C-alpha positions as CSV (number, residue, x, y, z in Angstrom):
1,X,0.3,-0.1,0.1
2,X,1.3,2.8,-0.8
3,X,0.7,6.7,0.9
4,X,0.0,10.0,0.1
5,X,1.7,13.1,1.8
6,X,-0.8,16.4,1.0
7,X,0.4,19.3,1.8
8,X,-2.5,21.9,2.3
9,X,-2.4,25.5,3.5
10,X,-3.4,26.5,7.0
11,X,-7.0,27.7,5.4
12,X,-7.7,24.6,4.4
13,X,-7.0,22.6,6.7
14,X,-8.5,25.1,9.4
15,X,-11.9,24.6,6.8
16,X,-11.2,20.5,6.6
17,X,-11.1,20.2,10.6
18,X,-13.8,22.4,10.7
19,X,-16.5,20.3,8.2
20,X,-15.2,16.5,10.3
21,X,-16.1,17.6,13.1
22,X,-19.7,19.7,12.2
23,X,-20.7,17.4,9.9
24,X,-21.0,13.7,8.2
25,X,-18.2,11.8,6.4
26,X,-19.7,12.5,2.8
27,X,-19.1,16.5,3.5
28,X,-15.9,16.0,4.3
29,X,-14.9,13.6,1.1
30,X,-16.8,15.5,-1.2
31,X,-14.8,19.2,0.1
32,X,-11.8,17.2,-0.4
33,X,-12.7,15.8,-3.7
34,X,-14.2,19.1,-5.4
35,X,-11.5,21.7,-3.6
36,X,-8.5,19.8,-2.7
37,X,-8.2,17.3,-5.5
38,X,-8.2,20.1,-7.6
39,X,-5.6,22.0,-6.4
40,X,-2.7,18.7,-6.4
41,X,-0.3,18.5,-8.4
42,X,-0.3,16.2,-11.1
43,X,3.4,14.6,-10.1
44,X,1.7,13.8,-6.3
45,X,5.3,12.3,-4.7
46,X,3.9,8.6,-3.1
47,X,6.2,6.1,-0.4
48,X,6.0,3.1,-1.2
49,X,8.0,2.0,2.6
50,X,10.9,1.5,1.4
């Protein structure tokens, strides 16, 4: 299993934390999918445990 590390801006972390604390997982997933994911560059660093 590979691990992917994503760097978020502080305001994105605060928003995501608020969604996770106040809402269900579905809304948090939508935020990740439609707001955070598009900001990720095509090049993603992956670690395979080696």
